[in-house]
C-alpha positions as CSV (number, residue, x, y, z in Angstrom):
1,M,7.3,-21.7,-2.7
2,K,10.3,-24.4,-1.5
3,D,7.6,-26.5,0.2
4,F,4.1,-27.8,0.3
5,L,3.3,-28.1,4.0
6,S,-0.2,-26.5,4.0
7,C,-2.7,-25.6,1.4
8,A,-2.9,-21.9,3.6
9,D,0.8,-22.0,1.5
10,L,-0.6,-21.4,-1.6
11,T,-2.7,-18.7,-2.9
12,R,-5.7,-18.6,-5.0
13,E,-4.2,-17.4,-8.2
14,S,-1.7,-20.8,-7.6
15,A,-3.8,-23.5,-7.0
16,L,-5.8,-22.3,-9.9
17,D,-2.5,-22.5,-12.0
18,L,-1.9,-26.0,-10.4
19,F,-5.0,-27.3,-11.4
20,R,-4.8,-25.8,-15.0
21,V,-1.1,-27.4,-15.5
22,A,-2.7,-30.7,-14.1
23,G,-5.3,-30.4,-17.0
24,E,-3.0,-29.6,-19.4
25,L,-1.1,-32.9,-18.2
26,K,-3.9,-35.1,-18.4
27,Q,-4.9,-34.1,-21.7
28,R,-1.5,-34.4,-23.3
29,W,-1.3,-37.9,-21.9
30,K,-4.8,-39.0,-23.4
31,S,-3.5,-37.7,-26.4
32,G,-0.6,-39.8,-26.3
33,R,1.9,-36.6,-25.3
34,R,3.9,-38.0,-22.4
35,G,6.6,-35.6,-21.8
36,A,9.6,-36.2,-18.5
37,P,9.4,-33.2,-17.1
38,L,11.2,-34.9,-14.2
39,A,13.6,-36.8,-15.8
40,G,16.7,-37.7,-13.8
41,R,15.2,-36.2,-10.7
42,T,14.3,-38.9,-7.8
43,F,12.0,-38.6,-5.2
44,A,11.9,-39.9,-1.3
45,L,8.5,-41.1,-0.1
46,I,9.0,-41.0,3.7
47,F,5.4,-43.0,5.0
48,E,5.1,-43.3,9.1
49,K,1.8,-44.4,8.2
50,P,1.1,-46.9,5.7
51,S,-1.3,-46.2,2.7
52,L,-2.9,-47.5,-0.4
53,R,-3.5,-44.5,-2.8
54,T,-1.1,-42.1,-1.4
55,R,1.5,-44.6,-1.3
56,V,0.4,-46.0,-5.4
57,T,-0.4,-42.3,-6.8
58,F,2.6,-40.5,-5.3
59,E,4.7,-43.4,-7.0
60,V,2.8,-43.4,-10.2
61,G,2.5,-40.1,-10.5
62,V,6.5,-39.3,-10.6
63,S,7.0,-42.0,-12.8
64,Q,4.4,-41.1,-15.4
65,L,6.3,-37.9,-15.1
66,G,9.7,-39.6,-15.9
67,G,11.1,-39.4,-12.4
68,R,11.7,-42.1,-9.9
69,A,11.0,-42.7,-6.6
70,V,12.4,-44.5,-3.1
71,Y,9.8,-45.6,-0.8
72,L,11.2,-45.5,2.7
73,A,8.6,-46.7,5.8
74,G,9.2,-45.8,9.0
75,G,10.6,-48.8,10.1
76,E,13.1,-48.7,8.0
77,I,14.7,-45.2,8.7
78,G,13.4,-44.9,12.1
79,L,12.6,-41.5,12.0
80,G,13.1,-39.3,14.9
81,K,14.3,-42.9,16.8
82,R,17.4,-44.3,15.4
83,E,18.0,-41.1,13.2
84,P,17.2,-37.6,14.4
85,V,14.9,-36.0,11.8
86,P,17.3,-33.0,11.4
87,D,19.4,-35.6,9.7
88,V,17.0,-37.8,7.9
89,A,16.7,-34.3,6.1
90,R,19.9,-33.1,5.4
91,N,21.0,-36.8,4.3
92,L,18.3,-37.3,1.7
93,S,19.0,-33.9,0.5
94,R,22.5,-35.1,-0.3
95,W,20.7,-38.3,-2.7
96,V,17.4,-37.0,-4.3
97,D,15.2,-34.2,-4.8
98,G,12.6,-34.2,-3.2
99,I,10.6,-35.4,-0.2
100,A,6.6,-36.3,0.2
101,A,6.2,-37.5,4.0
102,R,3.1,-39.2,5.3
103,V,4.0,-38.6,9.3
104,F,1.7,-38.9,12.3
105,A,3.2,-35.5,13.9
106,H,2.8,-32.3,11.9
107,A,5.9,-30.9,13.2
108,T,8.0,-34.0,11.5
109,V,7.2,-32.7,8.3
110,E,7.8,-28.9,9.2
111,T,10.9,-30.2,10.4
112,L,12.0,-31.8,7.7
113,A,11.1,-28.6,5.4
114,R,13.0,-26.5,7.9
115,E,16.5,-28.7,7.5
116,A,16.2,-30.0,4.0
117,T,17.4,-28.0,1.7
118,V,14.9,-29.6,-1.3
119,P,11.4,-29.2,-1.8
120,V,9.5,-31.3,0.9
121,I,5.7,-32.2,0.5
122,N,3.0,-33.1,3.7
123,G,1.5,-36.3,2.0
124,L,-0.3,-36.4,5.3
125,S,0.1,-35.3,9.1
126,D,-2.3,-35.2,12.0
127,V,-2.8,-31.2,11.6
128,E,-3.4,-31.8,7.2
129,H,-3.5,-33.4,4.2
130,P,-3.2,-30.8,1.5
131,C,-2.9,-33.0,-1.6
132,Q,-5.7,-34.6,-0.6
133,A,-7.6,-31.5,-1.0
134,L,-5.8,-30.3,-4.0
135,A,-7.3,-33.5,-5.6
136,D,-10.8,-32.2,-4.3
137,F,-11.1,-29.6,-5.7
138,F,-9.4,-30.1,-9.2
139,T,-11.6,-32.9,-9.6
140,L,-14.6,-30.4,-9.0
141,W,-12.9,-27.6,-11.3
142,E,-12.8,-30.2,-14.0
143,R,-16.5,-30.4,-13.8
144,G,-16.7,-26.6,-14.5
145,V,-18.0,-25.7,-10.8
146,D,-17.3,-22.3,-10.0
147,F,-15.6,-22.3,-6.3
148,T,-17.5,-18.6,-5.8
149,R,-20.6,-19.6,-6.3
150,M,-20.7,-22.8,-4.4
151,K,-21.4,-23.6,-1.0
152,L,-19.4,-26.8,0.6
153,A,-20.3,-28.9,3.4
154,W,-18.6,-31.0,5.5
155,V,-20.2,-33.2,7.7
156,G,-18.2,-35.3,10.2
157,D,-14.5,-34.8,12.4
158,G,-12.9,-31.9,12.1
159,N,-9.9,-33.4,11.2
160,N,-6.9,-33.6,9.2
161,V,-8.7,-33.5,5.6
162,C,-11.4,-30.9,6.8
163,H,-8.9,-28.4,7.9
164,S,-7.1,-28.6,4.2
165,V,-10.3,-29.1,2.5
166,I,-11.8,-25.6,4.1
167,L,-8.7,-23.9,3.9
168,L,-8.3,-24.3,0.6
169,G,-12.4,-23.9,-0.4
170,A,-12.1,-20.7,1.5
171,M,-9.1,-19.7,-0.9
172,L,-10.5,-20.7,-4.1
173,G,-13.9,-18.5,-2.4
174,A,-16.4,-21.2,-1.1
175,R,-19.1,-20.6,1.3
176,I,-18.1,-23.3,3.7
177,A,-20.6,-24.8,6.5
178,V,-19.0,-27.8,8.8
179,A,-21.0,-29.9,11.3
180,C,-19.5,-31.6,14.0
181,P,-20.9,-33.2,17.3
182,P,-19.0,-31.3,20.6
183,G,-15.3,-31.8,20.8
184,Y,-14.3,-32.7,17.7
185,E,-14.1,-29.4,15.9
186,P,-12.0,-28.1,13.5
187,D,-9.0,-26.5,15.4
188,A,-9.6,-22.9,16.2
189,G,-6.5,-21.4,14.5
190,V,-7.2,-23.2,11.1
191,C,-11.0,-21.5,11.6
192,E,-9.6,-18.3,12.3
193,Q,-7.1,-19.0,9.2
194,V,-10.6,-19.5,6.9
195,R,-12.4,-16.4,7.7
196,R,-9.7,-14.3,6.7
197,L,-9.4,-16.3,3.7
198,G,-12.8,-16.9,2.8
199,P,-16.5,-15.4,2.5
200,E,-18.1,-17.5,4.7
201,L,-17.1,-20.0,7.5
202,E,-20.2,-21.7,9.8
203,V,-19.2,-24.6,12.6
204,T,-22.6,-26.1,13.7
205,E,-23.5,-29.2,15.4
206,D,-26.8,-29.5,13.5
207,V,-26.2,-31.3,10.1
208,P,-29.4,-30.3,8.4
209,R,-28.4,-27.1,8.8
210,A,-24.9,-27.2,7.6
211,V,-26.1,-29.4,4.5
212,K,-28.7,-26.9,3.1
213,D,-27.8,-25.1,0.0
214,A,-24.9,-27.3,-0.4
215,D,-23.4,-27.6,-3.6
216,V,-20.8,-30.3,-2.5
217,I,-21.1,-32.8,0.5
218,Y,-17.8,-33.9,2.4
219,T,-17.2,-36.6,4.6
220,D,-14.5,-38.6,6.0
221,V,-13.7,-42.0,8.5
222,W,-14.8,-41.4,11.7
223,I,-12.0,-43.3,13.3
224,S,-9.0,-42.6,11.4
225,M,-5.4,-44.8,11.9
226,G,-4.2,-44.2,15.3
227,Q,-7.4,-44.0,16.9
228,E,-8.7,-47.1,17.3
229,A,-8.4,-46.7,20.6
230,E,-11.6,-44.5,20.8
231,R,-13.6,-46.4,18.3
232,E,-16.6,-46.8,21.0
233,R,-16.5,-43.6,22.1
234,R,-16.1,-42.0,18.0
235,L,-19.0,-44.4,16.9
236,E,-21.3,-42.7,19.7
237,A,-20.7,-39.1,19.0
238,F,-20.5,-39.6,15.4
239,G,-24.0,-41.4,15.2
240,R,-25.9,-38.6,13.6
241,Y,-23.1,-37.1,11.1
242,Q,-23.7,-39.7,8.7
243,V,-24.4,-38.7,5.1
244,N,-27.2,-40.9,4.2
245,D,-30.5,-40.8,2.6
246,T,-32.2,-38.2,5.1
247,V,-28.7,-36.0,4.4
248,V,-28.6,-36.2,0.8
249,G,-32.1,-35.3,-0.1
250,A,-32.3,-34.8,-3.4
251,G,-28.8,-36.0,-4.3
252,W,-26.2,-33.2,-4.6
253,P,-22.5,-33.9,-5.9
254,A,-21.1,-35.6,-3.0
255,V,-17.2,-35.5,-2.7
256,D,-17.2,-38.1,-0.1
257,R,-13.7,-39.4,1.3
258,A,-15.1,-42.1,2.7
259,R,-14.1,-44.8,0.7
260,P,-11.9,-43.6,-1.8
261,G,-9.6,-41.7,0.9
262,G,-6.1,-42.2,2.1
263,E,-6.8,-44.9,4.3
264,P,-9.3,-48.2,4.1
265,A,-12.7,-47.2,5.7
266,P,-15.5,-49.7,6.5
267,R,-18.6,-48.4,4.1
268,A,-21.1,-47.9,6.6
269,E,-18.8,-45.3,9.0
270,G,-18.7,-41.5,7.3
271,H,-21.5,-42.4,4.8
272,H,-24.4,-44.9,4.1
273,P,-23.7,-46.8,0.8
274,G,-27.7,-46.6,-0.2
275,A,-27.2,-42.6,0.1
276,L,-24.3,-43.3,-2.0
277,G,-26.1,-45.7,-4.7
278,R,-28.8,-43.5,-5.6
279,I,-26.8,-40.3,-5.9
280,A,-23.9,-42.3,-7.9
281,P,-24.4,-40.7,-11.2
282,R,-23.9,-36.6,-9.7
283,C,-20.9,-38.3,-7.2
284,V,-17.4,-37.9,-8.1
285,I,-15.7,-39.9,-5.4
286,R,-13.8,-42.3,-8.0
287,R,-13.0,-39.2,-10.2
288,R,-11.2,-38.0,-7.5
289,S,-9.5,-40.8,-6.8
290,S,-8.4,-40.5,-10.3
291,S,-7.2,-37.4,-9.8
292,R,-4.0,-37.9,-8.0
293,T,-1.6,-38.7,-11.3
294,P,-0.7,-37.0,-14.4
295,A,-2.9,-39.7,-16.6
296,G,-5.8,-39.3,-14.0
297,S,-8.4,-41.8,-15.7
298,T,-7.0,-42.3,-18.6
299,R,-6.3,-46.4,-17.3
300,R,-9.7,-48.4,-17.3
301,S,-10.8,-49.7,-14.6
302,S,-11.3,-52.8,-13.7
């Protein structure tokens, strides 16, 4: 596999291998055995969309593995405007050893991968956020979760993060339930892929039905970057799709992306802060956020 654009690029075996390698790297870092497998390598980080966690963890991760990262903001290179995407891919291939791109349109990252001779990683597009899903499932893997016996409930927008999560979840053997308001369901083509991969996928408007017997509850912001004009319509549509006390109930081990994910988010959108407070001992949102780098959670939190 040259590029990583979608969770569908993986197999169950390759995903589990990645978790094992990541786990070994974290243990080595904790014990002071800090190798440099990326020594002498340079990676270009193209960010059409600004980010805190994705940018910092990509840069820090490359650095922790001995490599160097070059940050390229969208305005600096005029991706697809000042310079065509194929030209950017070909030129970067002459200078760097890999490209990670956080873009608006999935077609952009596909073009980069097609035209580049070095590996291309999708750091986010409007179709998928595969690195996010890998970090989330790695966190569950570290906690000893048996994916083949797990039910994952997604509550909220059937967006790019949802696509990656349900694809990877199904590939790993989990049962999936998605609760979305009408008109915000996951892409039909992605759902078809999920059903071919996994044991079960249910898409419903009924939140209690989706979270019933769930081992993991996952949510996201209702208004992502670039959707500000839809704010009022989305707030109205998603009012019943918040992870709150009613949804949490007895308290499942929630992987909740509404606060620690790619974009900064108001705490009151995808989840209710009181609900997270009550399940904090079993909540893995911060642990997942630390799973984005080889050192993981070895650094102290402030």
